[in-house]
Steps between C-alpha positions, in 0.01 A plus 500: 500500500202470736410752764618437850247401764378802696505453874161570652551732796405848608646775280682739730529789255177698526497625139570153359234356727237746374589436135486124551170531685347700217613251233408187695163645601410580139608152391299333776180688416550426130542128568191502721294658221632251244419208732146629544441540125674184377362262763169674585616509862393735777815684604563766764839655577572751778840667533596752770830682465732588788359853486149364557373556147243245382500333158239243402354304211189281485348312209151612608410672826765492773226467764344206313829313466594559864155388617535179301850453645361527853224247423742242359648265763879514514712184484590539867129491589433175314559197716747265329389144433723267699599152390252342739209689344618395154504139613145533631381635164682241289234222532223742402699625200574143390132407530394801291756417232381139490138611470589739219683223312194273534274772365729553198505125436120474527459790260722331242311172536168680460645625171576139399873516571732298726257205511769234471542297818145555630313193617158401368335629818684832476393537136139428598517766770645750253227413249237561769651841580499593132137388463397714798690793352324459164160488673583819689598669173174387334296628794673836479440514122128434557484775761672747269271403208189531718612844616559609140152378400346678797681823408374465141143445623515806724639706215221379271238589761653844532483552123137384493407745774676781317318411174168484683559838656595646163188348338285659770664835433433460126135414564470802726638720223250350255208573734619856544535529123144376437367733767680793341370410152144479630532852639693635196343335192666746261840351585402133446687464173828623651459279807423195287824546305704543813338196659563285192868596498538429873317166476718381213812594688375318809428197284859495378612515863272203583262677738181461287394245242373715211489856373189704569 
């Protein structure tokens, strides 16, 4: 047997009223929290009892939610669109829909579809549009290829400059080495071995052509 419908009216008994308030308040705040979590909604609930006690819940900051509430126009502040305004907009809406349908049809024909029923002149016009489109694509391909070649050239120039700088540093080290050997002849044998090892390693790296 189902429960009877509870009449919604003020509870006269003070104790019963307080108990009901406590239960309903807890249920309301619980539902507000569930709504916020399940639907990722911004929720704020404020409850003030007859004794003046404040209860509240907010999904984030109460101040943030209330500020957003104040910034949002209420339905009463939004001017309703009357039938006359709708009638004024109808031709514009119809024109936009017609234009959209034409664009969809043109796109399909550019893809080689829905060509049945076109006249010879219409097919020629479509062919001309396709030819212009192909030329535009080719021009863009050439621009992209040219840019890639230019980037490769700049990169090659950068590598050459780096190799030249490194070669100059190597030559500077060699001059310093010869100068040191001239002033320290007793260490020539050691320096010659070190130089031979360095030159062979540089040869493997491609910076010089033969071992010293």
